All heavy atoms as TSV, in Angstrom:
chain	resi	resn	atom	element	x	y	z
A	1	MET	N	N	-6.003	-4.713	-24.795
A	1	MET	CA	C	-4.613	-4.933	-24.444
A	1	MET	C	C	-3.978	-5.926	-25.412
A	1	MET	O	O	-2.792	-5.896	-25.609
A	1	MET	CB	C	-4.543	-5.435	-23.002
A	1	MET	CG	C	-3.165	-5.650	-22.485
A	1	MET	SD	S	-2.533	-4.155	-21.768
A	1	MET	CE	C	-0.992	-4.721	-21.157
A	2	GLY	N	N	-4.772	-6.773	-26.040
A	2	GLY	CA	C	-4.236	-7.758	-26.974
A	2	GLY	C	C	-3.609	-7.123	-28.195
A	2	GLY	O	O	-2.571	-7.579	-28.668
A	3	ALA	N	N	-4.230	-6.064	-28.716
A	3	ALA	CA	C	-3.682	-5.387	-29.891
A	3	ALA	C	C	-2.345	-4.729	-29.557
A	3	ALA	O	O	-1.416	-4.753	-30.367
A	3	ALA	CB	C	-4.671	-4.347	-30.403
A	4	VAL	N	N	-2.246	-4.164	-28.375
A	4	VAL	CA	C	-0.988	-3.527	-27.955
A	4	VAL	C	C	0.100	-4.581	-27.822
A	4	VAL	O	O	1.227	-4.400	-28.299
A	4	VAL	CB	C	-1.195	-2.771	-26.620
A	4	VAL	CG1	C	0.119	-2.261	-26.087
A	4	VAL	CG2	C	-2.191	-1.650	-26.788
A	5	THR	N	N	-0.231	-5.695	-27.210
A	5	THR	CA	C	0.742	-6.778	-27.041
A	5	THR	C	C	1.176	-7.324	-28.390
A	5	THR	O	O	2.368	-7.558	-28.619
A	5	THR	CB	C	0.145	-7.903	-26.182
A	5	THR	OG1	O	-0.322	-7.355	-24.959
A	5	THR	CG2	C	1.163	-8.976	-25.882
A	6	ASP	N	N	0.231	-7.542	-29.297
A	6	ASP	CA	C	0.570	-8.046	-30.637
A	6	ASP	C	C	1.466	-7.073	-31.382
A	6	ASP	O	O	2.402	-7.476	-32.067
A	6	ASP	CB	C	-0.704	-8.304	-31.442
A	6	ASP	CG	C	-1.504	-9.481	-30.903
A	6	ASP	OD1	O	-0.891	-10.328	-30.209
A	6	ASP	OD2	O	-2.723	-9.534	-31.161
A	7	SER	N	N	1.199	-5.789	-31.242
A	7	SER	CA	C	2.028	-4.774	-31.905
A	7	SER	C	C	3.453	-4.799	-31.364
A	7	SER	O	O	4.417	-4.705	-32.127
A	7	SER	CB	C	1.415	-3.392	-31.706
A	7	SER	OG	O	2.290	-2.392	-32.164
A	8	ILE	N	N	3.586	-4.932	-30.061
A	8	ILE	CA	C	4.926	-4.952	-29.460
A	8	ILE	C	C	5.676	-6.213	-29.879
A	8	ILE	O	O	6.863	-6.159	-30.205
A	8	ILE	CB	C	4.814	-4.848	-27.922
A	8	ILE	CG1	C	4.343	-3.438	-27.537
A	8	ILE	CG2	C	6.127	-5.156	-27.246
A	8	ILE	CD1	C	4.022	-3.265	-26.074
A	9	ILE	N	N	4.987	-7.344	-29.863
A	9	ILE	CA	C	5.629	-8.599	-30.265
A	9	ILE	C	C	6.026	-8.558	-31.740
A	9	ILE	O	O	7.101	-9.023	-32.122
A	9	ILE	CB	C	4.692	-9.791	-29.965
A	9	ILE	CG1	C	4.579	-9.988	-28.454
A	9	ILE	CG2	C	5.190	-11.061	-30.632
A	9	ILE	CD1	C	3.547	-11.008	-28.039
A	10	ALA	N	N	5.179	-7.972	-32.602
A	10	ALA	CA	C	5.475	-7.901	-34.031
A	10	ALA	C	C	6.718	-7.058	-34.302
A	10	ALA	O	O	7.484	-7.351	-35.217
A	10	ALA	CB	C	4.288	-7.318	-34.791
A	11	ARG	N	N	6.940	-6.022	-33.504
A	11	ARG	CA	C	8.110	-5.174	-33.704
A	11	ARG	C	C	9.340	-5.729	-33.007
A	11	ARG	O	O	10.434	-5.187	-33.127
A	11	ARG	CB	C	7.835	-3.764	-33.195
A	11	ARG	CG	C	6.798	-3.050	-34.031
A	11	ARG	CD	C	6.663	-1.614	-33.658
A	11	ARG	NE	N	6.621	-1.441	-32.199
A	11	ARG	CZ	C	6.693	-0.272	-31.597
A	11	ARG	NH1	N	6.822	0.817	-32.301
A	11	ARG	NH2	N	6.631	-0.192	-30.293
A	12	GLY	N	N	9.188	-6.791	-32.231
A	12	GLY	CA	C	10.330	-7.386	-31.557
A	12	GLY	C	C	10.776	-6.582	-30.348
A	12	GLY	O	O	11.954	-6.561	-30.002
A	13	ASP	N	N	9.851	-5.925	-29.702
A	13	ASP	CA	C	10.173	-5.046	-28.585
A	13	ASP	C	C	9.756	-5.686	-27.260
A	13	ASP	O	O	9.084	-5.083	-26.443
A	13	ASP	CB	C	9.441	-3.713	-28.787
A	13	ASP	CG	C	10.218	-2.549	-28.241
A	13	ASP	OD1	O	11.350	-2.753	-27.802
A	13	ASP	OD2	O	9.656	-1.436	-28.253
A	14	LEU	N	N	10.170	-6.937	-27.072
A	14	LEU	CA	C	9.758	-7.684	-25.886
A	14	LEU	C	C	10.379	-7.128	-24.602
A	14	LEU	O	O	9.785	-7.237	-23.531
A	14	LEU	CB	C	10.107	-9.153	-26.047
A	14	LEU	CG	C	9.313	-9.905	-27.113
A	14	LEU	CD1	C	9.801	-11.334	-27.221
A	14	LEU	CD2	C	7.841	-9.861	-26.787
A	15	ALA	N	N	11.548	-6.541	-24.712
A	15	ALA	CA	C	12.192	-5.985	-23.515
A	15	ALA	C	C	11.354	-4.850	-22.934
A	15	ALA	O	O	11.217	-4.740	-21.712
A	15	ALA	CB	C	13.591	-5.496	-23.853
A	16	HIS	N	N	10.799	-4.030	-23.802
A	16	HIS	CA	C	9.954	-2.940	-23.312
A	16	HIS	C	C	8.673	-3.475	-22.680
A	16	HIS	O	O	8.195	-2.936	-21.673
A	16	HIS	CB	C	9.614	-1.966	-24.445
A	16	HIS	CG	C	10.753	-1.079	-24.808
A	16	HIS	ND1	N	11.523	-1.307	-25.898
A	16	HIS	CD2	C	11.251	0.021	-24.192
A	16	HIS	CE1	C	12.459	-0.380	-25.966
A	16	HIS	NE2	N	12.326	0.438	-24.927
A	17	LEU	N	N	8.115	-4.518	-23.251
A	17	LEU	CA	C	6.927	-5.132	-22.674
A	17	LEU	C	C	7.240	-5.721	-21.299
A	17	LEU	O	O	6.485	-5.521	-20.342
A	17	LEU	CB	C	6.377	-6.222	-23.600
A	17	LEU	CG	C	5.153	-6.975	-23.086
A	17	LEU	CD1	C	3.975	-6.010	-22.889
A	17	LEU	CD2	C	4.780	-8.089	-24.041
A	18	ALA	N	N	8.367	-6.401	-21.177
A	18	ALA	CA	C	8.764	-6.974	-19.893
A	18	ALA	C	C	9.013	-5.876	-18.866
A	18	ALA	O	O	8.609	-5.993	-17.704
A	18	ALA	CB	C	10.012	-7.829	-20.071
A	19	LEU	N	N	9.653	-4.804	-19.275
A	19	LEU	CA	C	9.916	-3.690	-18.369
A	19	LEU	C	C	8.618	-3.029	-17.924
A	19	LEU	O	O	8.442	-2.698	-16.745
A	19	LEU	CB	C	10.819	-2.657	-19.048
A	19	LEU	CG	C	11.216	-1.443	-18.212
A	19	LEU	CD1	C	11.988	-1.880	-16.975
A	19	LEU	CD2	C	12.039	-0.477	-19.038
A	20	PHE	N	N	7.677	-2.872	-18.849
A	20	PHE	CA	C	6.383	-2.285	-18.497
A	20	PHE	C	C	5.636	-3.164	-17.503
A	20	PHE	O	O	5.076	-2.670	-16.526
A	20	PHE	CB	C	5.534	-2.093	-19.762
A	20	PHE	CG	C	4.126	-1.710	-19.463
A	20	PHE	CD1	C	3.817	-0.437	-19.011
A	20	PHE	CD2	C	3.088	-2.629	-19.607
A	20	PHE	CE1	C	2.507	-0.078	-18.721
A	20	PHE	CE2	C	1.784	-2.281	-19.324
A	20	PHE	CZ	C	1.488	-1.000	-18.874
A	21	LEU	N	N	5.632	-4.472	-17.738
A	21	LEU	CA	C	4.946	-5.386	-16.821
A	21	LEU	C	C	5.609	-5.386	-15.446
A	21	LEU	O	O	4.930	-5.413	-14.419
A	21	LEU	CB	C	4.906	-6.790	-17.406
A	21	LEU	CG	C	4.028	-6.951	-18.642
A	21	LEU	CD1	C	4.167	-8.353	-19.217
A	21	LEU	CD2	C	2.578	-6.635	-18.319
A	22	TRP	N	N	6.939	-5.356	-15.403
A	22	TRP	CA	C	7.654	-5.307	-14.130
A	22	TRP	C	C	7.334	-4.013	-13.390
A	22	TRP	O	O	7.060	-4.034	-12.183
A	22	TRP	CB	C	9.156	-5.413	-14.370
A	22	TRP	CG	C	9.936	-5.229	-13.112
A	22	TRP	CD1	C	10.192	-6.176	-12.171
A	22	TRP	CD2	C	10.531	-4.014	-12.647
A	22	TRP	NE1	N	10.911	-5.611	-11.148
A	22	TRP	CE2	C	11.137	-4.295	-11.408
A	22	TRP	CE3	C	10.614	-2.715	-13.158
A	22	TRP	CZ2	C	11.818	-3.324	-10.683
A	22	TRP	CZ3	C	11.285	-1.756	-12.430
A	22	TRP	CH2	C	11.874	-2.062	-11.212
A	23	ALA	N	N	7.356	-2.884	-14.087
A	23	ALA	CA	C	7.072	-1.597	-13.452
A	23	ALA	C	C	5.634	-1.524	-12.960
A	23	ALA	O	O	5.358	-0.997	-11.884
A	23	ALA	CB	C	7.357	-0.459	-14.433
A	24	SER	N	N	4.711	-2.073	-13.716
A	24	SER	CA	C	3.309	-2.093	-13.287
A	24	SER	C	C	3.140	-2.929	-12.029
A	24	SER	O	O	2.447	-2.533	-11.090
A	24	SER	CB	C	2.425	-2.651	-14.393
A	24	SER	OG	O	2.479	-1.823	-15.524
A	25	GLY	N	N	3.754	-4.078	-12.011
A	25	GLY	CA	C	3.672	-4.939	-10.834
A	25	GLY	C	C	4.319	-4.310	-9.615
A	25	GLY	O	O	3.777	-4.366	-8.501
A	26	ALA	N	N	5.477	-3.688	-9.808
A	26	ALA	CA	C	6.161	-3.038	-8.692
A	26	ALA	C	C	5.347	-1.861	-8.161
A	26	ALA	O	O	5.268	-1.655	-6.943
A	26	ALA	CB	C	7.545	-2.568	-9.136
A	27	SER	N	N	4.733	-1.115	-9.041
A	27	SER	CA	C	3.898	0.013	-8.607
A	27	SER	C	C	2.664	-0.469	-7.848
A	27	SER	O	O	2.270	0.136	-6.850
A	27	SER	CB	C	3.466	0.841	-9.817
A	27	SER	OG	O	4.582	1.423	-10.432
A	28	ALA	N	N	2.072	-1.542	-8.322
A	28	ALA	CA	C	0.903	-2.094	-7.629
A	28	ALA	C	C	1.280	-2.582	-6.233
A	28	ALA	O	O	0.562	-2.335	-5.256
A	28	ALA	CB	C	0.299	-3.229	-8.448
A	29	LEU	N	N	2.414	-3.257	-6.120
A	29	LEU	CA	C	2.860	-3.725	-4.809
A	29	LEU	C	C	3.203	-2.561	-3.880
A	29	LEU	O	O	2.925	-2.619	-2.684
A	29	LEU	CB	C	4.058	-4.657	-4.961
A	29	LEU	CG	C	3.742	-6.041	-5.498
A	29	LEU	CD1	C	5.017	-6.843	-5.710
A	29	LEU	CD2	C	2.807	-6.783	-4.570
A	30	ALA	N	N	3.795	-1.511	-4.419
A	30	ALA	CA	C	4.109	-0.339	-3.598
A	30	ALA	C	C	2.825	0.331	-3.111
A	30	ALA	O	O	2.737	0.744	-1.947
A	30	ALA	CB	C	4.956	0.652	-4.395
A	31	GLY	N	N	1.838	0.431	-3.976
A	31	GLY	CA	C	0.554	0.999	-3.571
A	31	GLY	C	C	-0.114	0.158	-2.489
A	31	GLY	O	O	-0.665	0.697	-1.523
A	32	LEU	N	N	-0.061	-1.147	-2.632
A	32	LEU	CA	C	-0.628	-2.043	-1.630
A	32	LEU	C	C	0.102	-1.899	-0.295
A	32	LEU	O	O	-0.530	-1.851	0.765
A	32	LEU	CB	C	-0.547	-3.494	-2.122
A	32	LEU	CG	C	-1.076	-4.567	-1.183
A	32	LEU	CD1	C	-2.573	-4.385	-0.965
A	32	LEU	CD2	C	-0.776	-5.938	-1.745
A	33	ALA	N	N	1.427	-1.811	-0.354
A	33	ALA	CA	C	2.214	-1.658	0.877
A	33	ALA	C	C	1.890	-0.336	1.570
A	33	ALA	O	O	1.767	-0.287	2.799
A	33	ALA	CB	C	3.704	-1.743	0.562
A	34	LEU	N	N	1.734	0.736	0.805
A	34	LEU	CA	C	1.389	2.029	1.408
A	34	LEU	C	C	-0.002	2.004	2.024
A	34	LEU	O	O	-0.227	2.581	3.092
A	34	LEU	CB	C	1.492	3.139	0.365
A	34	LEU	CG	C	2.905	3.563	0.000
A	34	LEU	CD1	C	2.879	4.573	-1.135
A	34	LEU	CD2	C	3.617	4.131	1.201
A	35	ARG	N	N	-0.935	1.333	1.370
A	35	ARG	CA	C	-2.283	1.229	1.920
A	35	ARG	C	C	-2.279	0.451	3.233
A	35	ARG	O	O	-2.922	0.846	4.211
A	35	ARG	CB	C	-3.200	0.554	0.905
A	35	ARG	CG	C	-4.660	0.572	1.337
A	35	ARG	CD	C	-5.549	-0.005	0.297
A	35	ARG	NE	N	-5.271	-1.439	0.187
A	35	ARG	CZ	C	-5.810	-2.235	-0.711
A	35	ARG	NH1	N	-6.641	-1.754	-1.609
A	35	ARG	NH2	N	-5.526	-3.508	-0.730
A	36	GLU	N	N	-1.530	-0.642	3.279
A	36	GLU	CA	C	-1.431	-1.430	4.507
A	36	GLU	C	C	-0.700	-0.666	5.605
A	36	GLU	O	O	-1.057	-0.771	6.779
A	36	GLU	CB	C	-0.723	-2.754	4.235
A	36	GLU	CG	C	-1.525	-3.695	3.372
A	36	GLU	CD	C	-2.853	-4.088	3.996
A	36	GLU	OE1	O	-2.896	-4.309	5.223
A	36	GLU	OE2	O	-3.852	-4.148	3.263
A	37	LEU	N	N	0.302	0.109	5.235
A	37	LEU	CA	C	1.019	0.926	6.216
A	37	LEU	C	C	0.109	1.987	6.815
A	37	LEU	O	O	0.144	2.232	8.027
A	37	LEU	CB	C	2.235	1.582	5.557
A	37	LEU	CG	C	3.142	2.416	6.457
A	37	LEU	CD1	C	3.733	1.553	7.564
A	37	LEU	CD2	C	4.237	3.054	5.638
A	38	ALA	N	N	-0.720	2.595	6.002
A	38	ALA	CA	C	-1.671	3.592	6.506
A	38	ALA	C	C	-2.676	2.946	7.451
A	38	ALA	O	O	-3.018	3.512	8.496
A	38	ALA	CB	C	-2.387	4.271	5.338
A	39	ALA	N	N	-3.149	1.750	7.125
A	39	ALA	CA	C	-4.092	1.049	7.999
A	39	ALA	C	C	-3.430	0.682	9.320
A	39	ALA	O	O	-4.043	0.816	10.388
A	39	ALA	CB	C	-4.629	-0.202	7.300
A	40	ALA	N	N	-2.185	0.231	9.271
A	40	ALA	CA	C	-1.463	-0.103	10.498
A	40	ALA	C	C	-1.256	1.145	11.349
A	40	ALA	O	O	-1.353	1.090	12.580
A	40	ALA	CB	C	-0.124	-0.751	10.164
A	41	ASN	N	N	-0.984	2.269	10.711
A	41	ASN	CA	C	-0.799	3.524	11.434
A	41	ASN	C	C	-2.089	3.938	12.138
A	41	ASN	O	O	-2.070	4.396	13.284
A	41	ASN	CB	C	-0.333	4.612	10.473
A	41	ASN	CG	C	0.153	5.840	11.184
A	41	ASN	OD1	O	0.549	5.782	12.335
A	41	ASN	ND2	N	0.105	6.968	10.502
A	42	ARG	N	N	-3.232	3.768	11.456
A	42	ARG	CA	C	-4.521	4.081	12.091
A	42	ARG	C	C	-4.799	3.165	13.277
A	42	ARG	O	O	-5.268	3.619	14.329
A	42	ARG	CB	C	-5.654	3.959	11.069
A	42	ARG	CG	C	-5.760	5.154	10.142
A	42	ARG	CD	C	-7.038	5.107	9.327
A	42	ARG	NE	N	-7.145	3.916	8.493
A	42	ARG	CZ	C	-6.650	3.795	7.277
A	42	ARG	NH1	N	-6.018	4.816	6.735
A	42	ARG	NH2	N	-6.805	2.684	6.590
A	43	ARG	N	N	-4.506	1.878	13.130
A	43	ARG	CA	C	-4.721	0.954	14.243
A	43	ARG	C	C	-3.823	1.292	15.425
A	43	ARG	O	O	-4.263	1.252	16.583
A	43	ARG	CB	C	-4.466	-0.492	13.794
A	43	ARG	CG	C	-5.533	-1.037	12.881
A	43	ARG	CD	C	-5.376	-2.525	12.648
A	43	ARG	NE	N	-4.083	-2.900	12.096
A	43	ARG	CZ	C	-3.830	-3.019	10.800
A	43	ARG	NH1	N	-4.783	-2.792	9.920
A	43	ARG	NH2	N	-2.631	-3.378	10.396
A	44	PHE	N	N	-2.578	1.641	15.176
A	44	PHE	CA	C	-1.652	1.996	16.245
A	44	PHE	C	C	-2.106	3.283	16.931
A	44	PHE	O	O	-2.052	3.390	18.161
A	44	PHE	CB	C	-0.236	2.160	15.694
A	44	PHE	CG	C	0.773	2.463	16.761
A	44	PHE	CD1	C	1.140	1.489	17.669
A	44	PHE	CD2	C	1.337	3.725	16.864
A	44	PHE	CE1	C	2.066	1.761	18.660
A	44	PHE	CE2	C	2.258	4.003	17.852
A	44	PHE	CZ	C	2.626	3.019	18.755
A	45	ASP	N	N	-2.570	4.258	16.160
A	45	ASP	CA	C	-3.067	5.497	16.736
A	45	ASP	C	C	-4.274	5.225	17.631
A	45	ASP	O	O	-4.380	5.783	18.730
A	45	ASP	CB	C	-3.445	6.483	15.626
A	45	ASP	CG	C	-3.852	7.831	16.165
A	45	ASP	OD1	O	-3.095	8.399	16.979
A	45	ASP	OD2	O	-4.934	8.320	15.777
A	46	HIS	N	N	-5.168	4.362	17.189
A	46	HIS	CA	C	-6.327	4.000	18.003
A	46	HIS	C	C	-5.880	3.326	19.310
A	46	HIS	O	O	-6.406	3.620	20.392
A	46	HIS	CB	C	-7.257	3.085	17.210
A	46	HIS	CG	C	-8.473	2.674	17.956
A	46	HIS	ND1	N	-9.502	3.532	18.252
A	46	HIS	CD2	C	-8.807	1.479	18.495
A	46	HIS	CE1	C	-10.417	2.892	18.936
A	46	HIS	NE2	N	-10.018	1.643	19.094
A	47	PHE	N	N	-4.897	2.450	19.221
A	47	PHE	CA	C	-4.377	1.771	20.404
A	47	PHE	C	C	-3.782	2.772	21.393
A	47	PHE	O	O	-4.041	2.690	22.602
A	47	PHE	CB	C	-3.322	0.743	19.981
A	47	PHE	CG	C	-2.538	0.180	21.130
A	47	PHE	CD1	C	-3.114	-0.743	21.981
A	47	PHE	CD2	C	-1.226	0.564	21.354
A	47	PHE	CE1	C	-2.400	-1.271	23.040
A	47	PHE	CE2	C	-0.505	0.054	22.404
A	47	PHE	CZ	C	-1.094	-0.876	23.249
A	48	VAL	N	N	-2.992	3.718	20.902
A	48	VAL	CA	C	-2.369	4.708	21.784
A	48	VAL	C	C	-3.427	5.590	22.436
A	48	VAL	O	O	-3.341	5.898	23.632
A	48	VAL	CB	C	-1.326	5.548	21.011
A	48	VAL	CG1	C	-0.851	6.739	21.822
A	48	VAL	CG2	C	-0.156	4.676	20.607
A	49	ARG	N	N	-4.451	5.970	21.692
A	49	ARG	CA	C	-5.538	6.775	22.276
A	49	ARG	C	C	-6.273	6.006	23.370
A	49	ARG	O	O	-6.588	6.558	24.425
A	49	ARG	CB	C	-6.518	7.212	21.191
A	49	ARG	CG	C	-5.983	8.279	20.290
A	49	ARG	CD	C	-7.003	8.594	19.194
A	49	ARG	NE	N	-6.424	9.422	18.178
A	49	ARG	CZ	C	-6.494	10.743	18.168
A	49	ARG	NH1	N	-7.127	11.371	19.127
A	49	ARG	NH2	N	-5.938	11.428	17.202
A	50	GLU	N	N	-6.537	4.735	23.123
A	50	GLU	CA	C	-7.213	3.929	24.139
A	50	GLU	C	C	-6.330	3.735	25.364
A	50	GLU	O	O	-6.817	3.746	26.497
A	50	GLU	CB	C	-7.618	2.571	23.565
A	50	GLU	CG	C	-8.755	2.648	22.587
A	50	GLU	CD	C	-10.035	3.137	23.227
A	50	GLU	OE1	O	-10.331	2.759	24.381
A	50	GLU	OE2	O	-10.745	3.924	22.577
A	51	LEU	N	N	-5.044	3.561	25.165
A	51	LEU	CA	C	-4.113	3.421	26.282
A	51	LEU	C	C	-4.058	4.702	27.107
A	51	LEU	O	O	-4.060	4.653	28.347
A	51	LEU	CB	C	-2.724	3.055	25.763
A	51	LEU	CG	C	-1.670	2.699	26.802
A	51	LEU	CD1	C	-2.129	1.519	27.636
A	51	LEU	CD2	C	-0.361	2.391	26.114
A	52	ALA	N	N	-4.030	5.846	26.443
A	52	ALA	CA	C	-4.039	7.125	27.160
A	52	ALA	C	C	-5.347	7.294	27.917
A	52	ALA	O	O	-5.352	7.781	29.064
A	52	ALA	CB	C	-3.838	8.272	26.180
A	53	ARG	N	N	-6.445	6.897	27.315
A	53	ARG	CA	C	-7.745	6.976	27.998
A	53	ARG	C	C	-7.771	6.069	29.226
A	53	ARG	O	O	-8.254	6.453	30.291
A	53	ARG	CB	C	-8.838	6.575	27.014
A	53	ARG	CG	C	-10.224	6.783	27.540
A	53	ARG	CD	C	-11.219	6.541	26.424
A	53	ARG	NE	N	-12.360	5.870	26.987
A	53	ARG	CZ	C	-13.113	5.012	26.377
A	53	ARG	NH1	N	-12.859	4.704	25.125
A	53	ARG	NH2	N	-14.119	4.458	26.965
A	54	PHE	N	N	-7.242	4.873	29.094
A	54	PHE	CA	C	-7.154	3.948	30.224
A	54	PHE	C	C	-6.317	4.546	31.351
A	54	PHE	O	O	-6.700	4.485	32.527
A	54	PHE	CB	C	-6.549	2.622	29.746
A	54	PHE	CG	C	-6.310	1.627	30.839
A	54	PHE	CD1	C	-7.335	0.813	31.272
A	54	PHE	CD2	C	-5.066	1.506	31.428
A	54	PHE	CE1	C	-7.123	-0.107	32.279
A	54	PHE	CE2	C	-4.843	0.599	32.434
A	54	PHE	CZ	C	-5.875	-0.220	32.864
A	55	ASN	N	N	-5.168	5.124	30.985
A	55	ASN	CA	C	-4.289	5.719	31.997
A	55	ASN	C	C	-4.963	6.894	32.695
A	55	ASN	O	O	-4.825	7.058	33.913
A	55	ASN	CB	C	-2.972	6.161	31.365
A	55	ASN	CG	C	-2.087	4.982	31.038
A	55	ASN	OD1	O	-2.203	3.920	31.638
A	55	ASN	ND2	N	-1.217	5.167	30.052
A	56	ARG	N	N	-5.689	7.722	31.942
A	56	ARG	CA	C	-6.399	8.843	32.566
A	56	ARG	C	C	-7.483	8.337	33.508
A	56	ARG	O	O	-7.670	8.873	34.595
A	56	ARG	CB	C	-7.038	9.743	31.502
A	56	ARG	CG	C	-6.090	10.725	30.868
A	56	ARG	CD	C	-6.846	11.780	30.062
A	56	ARG	NE	N	-7.879	11.238	29.188
A	56	ARG	CZ	C	-7.696	10.846	27.936
A	56	ARG	NH1	N	-6.509	10.941	27.394
A	56	ARG	NH2	N	-8.710	10.388	27.221
A	57	ARG	N	N	-8.191	7.317	33.082
A	57	ARG	CA	C	-9.297	6.798	33.875
A	57	ARG	C	C	-8.802	6.253	35.223
A	57	ARG	O	O	-9.414	6.490	36.265
A	57	ARG	CB	C	-10.032	5.702	33.123
A	57	ARG	CG	C	-11.190	5.115	33.923
A	57	ARG	CD	C	-11.948	4.105	33.132
A	57	ARG	NE	N	-12.658	4.785	32.071
A	57	ARG	CZ	C	-13.251	4.193	31.055
A	57	ARG	NH1	N	-13.161	2.876	30.942
A	57	ARG	NH2	N	-13.886	4.874	30.145
A	58	TYR	N	N	-7.696	5.521	35.204
A	58	TYR	CA	C	-7.235	4.872	36.423
A	58	TYR	C	C	-6.197	5.680	37.196
A	58	TYR	O	O	-5.746	5.241	38.239
A	58	TYR	CB	C	-6.731	3.472	36.119
A	58	TYR	CG	C	-7.885	2.571	35.741
A	58	TYR	CD1	C	-8.094	2.199	34.430
A	58	TYR	CD2	C	-8.790	2.154	36.707
A	58	TYR	CE1	C	-9.165	1.414	34.075
A	58	TYR	CE2	C	-9.877	1.368	36.358
A	58	TYR	CZ	C	-10.059	0.996	35.049
A	58	TYR	OH	O	-11.140	0.220	34.707
A	59	SER	N	N	-5.845	6.851	36.697
A	59	SER	CA	C	-4.972	7.726	37.490
A	59	SER	C	C	-5.781	8.780	38.229
A	59	SER	O	O	-5.232	9.524	39.030
A	59	SER	CB	C	-3.939	8.396	36.581
A	59	SER	OG	O	-4.571	9.346	35.740
A	60	GLY	N	N	-7.066	8.862	37.972
A	60	GLY	CA	C	-7.935	9.803	38.680
A	60	GLY	C	C	-8.128	11.114	37.940
A	60	GLY	O	O	-8.822	11.992	38.443
A	61	ASP	N	N	-7.578	11.281	36.742
A	61	ASP	CA	C	-7.726	12.536	35.988
A	61	ASP	C	C	-9.036	12.590	35.210
A	61	ASP	O	O	-9.527	13.665	34.894
A	61	ASP	CB	C	-6.573	12.724	35.009
A	61	ASP	CG	C	-5.241	12.900	35.724
A	61	ASP	OD1	O	-5.280	13.223	36.937
A	61	ASP	OD2	O	-4.195	12.725	35.079
A	62	ASP	N	N	-9.607	11.447	34.908
A	62	ASP	CA	C	-10.836	11.386	34.109
A	62	ASP	C	C	-12.052	11.487	35.027
A	62	ASP	O	O	-12.106	10.829	36.054
A	62	ASP	CB	C	-10.883	10.071	33.330
A	62	ASP	CG	C	-11.799	10.144	32.124
A	62	ASP	OD1	O	-12.020	11.248	31.629
A	62	ASP	OD2	O	-12.261	9.078	31.698
A	63	PRO	N	N	-13.051	12.337	34.680
A	63	PRO	CA	C	-14.223	12.473	35.573
A	63	PRO	C	C	-15.084	11.260	35.670
A	63	PRO	O	O	-15.259	10.349	35.153
A	63	PRO	CB	C	-15.027	13.610	34.929
A	63	PRO	CG	C	-14.385	13.959	33.661
A	63	PRO	CD	C	-13.091	13.218	33.550
């Protein structure tokens, strides 16, 4: 990565380097947010299933 950075700096193309770093960081944060959202969705689904099981058990529908 050092050679790429040196090449960009030598050509005076710092704006493109800054834009690339910003886009990389934003993409990483978006990926992290989606991963956490999926985990939260799984936890909520597990909670709803357990709640439905509890309701069935104490309403007399569960054997």
